[in-house]
C-alpha positions in Angstrom: -12.4 -2.3 1.6 -10.6 0.9 0.7 -11.7 2.5 -2.5 -9.1 5.3 -2.3 -6.2 6.9 -0.5 -5.7 10.5 0.6 -2.2 12.0 1.0 -1.5 15.1 3.0 1.5 17.3 2.1 2.3 18.0 5.7 4.3 21.1 5.0 1.3 22.8 3.3 -1.3 21.7 5.9 -2.3 24.5 8.4 -3.9 22.1 10.8 -7.4 23.7 10.5 -9.1 20.3 10.9 -11.7 20.9 8.2 -10.8 17.7 6.4 -11.0 15.7 9.7 -14.4 17.1 10.6 -15.9 16.6 7.2 -14.6 13.1 6.4 -17.7 10.9 6.3 -15.8 7.8 7.2 -13.4 9.3 9.8 -10.2 8.2 8.2 -8.2 11.4 8.9 -6.7 12.5 12.1 -4.2 15.0 13.4 -0.5 13.9 13.4 0.2 14.8 17.0 3.8 13.5 16.7 4.7 16.0 13.9 5.0 19.7 13.8 5.4 21.1 10.2 7.5 24.0 9.1 4.6 26.4 9.8 4.3 25.1 13.4 1.1 23.1 13.0 0.2 19.5 13.7 -0.8 18.4 10.2 -3.6 16.1 9.3 -2.8 12.5 8.2 -4.5 9.5 6.7 -5.2 6.8 9.3 -4.2 4.2 6.7 -7.5 2.7 5.8 -11.2 3.5 5.2 -10.8 6.0 2.4 -13.7 6.0 -0.2 -12.1 8.6 -2.4 -15.1 10.8 -2.1 -12.9 13.9 -2.3 -14.7 15.9 0.4 -11.4 16.5 2.2 -9.8 17.9 -0.9 -12.8 20.2 -1.6 -13.0 21.6 2.0 -9.3 22.2 2.4 -8.5 25.9 2.1 -4.8 25.3 1.3 -4.2 24.4 -2.4 -1.8 21.5 -2.7 -2.2 20.2 0.8 -4.4 17.2 0.0 -4.4 14.8 -2.9 -7.0 12.0 -3.2 -6.3 8.9 -5.3 -9.0 6.5 -6.4 -7.9 2.9 -6.3 -8.5 1.1 -9.5 -9.0 -2.7 -9.6 -6.8 -4.4 -12.1 
């Protein structure tokens, strides 16, 4: 069950892969179908599995590229 959701601002992502390599649940991958304005394949959320741990946000060297949302049960 997902506890969170991460969102990548693809135009800010430099495709370094740090978020992908450090994600403990492996829910991030490169978007090989997209090339952003900087000429990189940005990271993208696979759509499930996020625990909202925030590691991707913390290792990302580009401010504003990743936002992590914690899902709250109503």
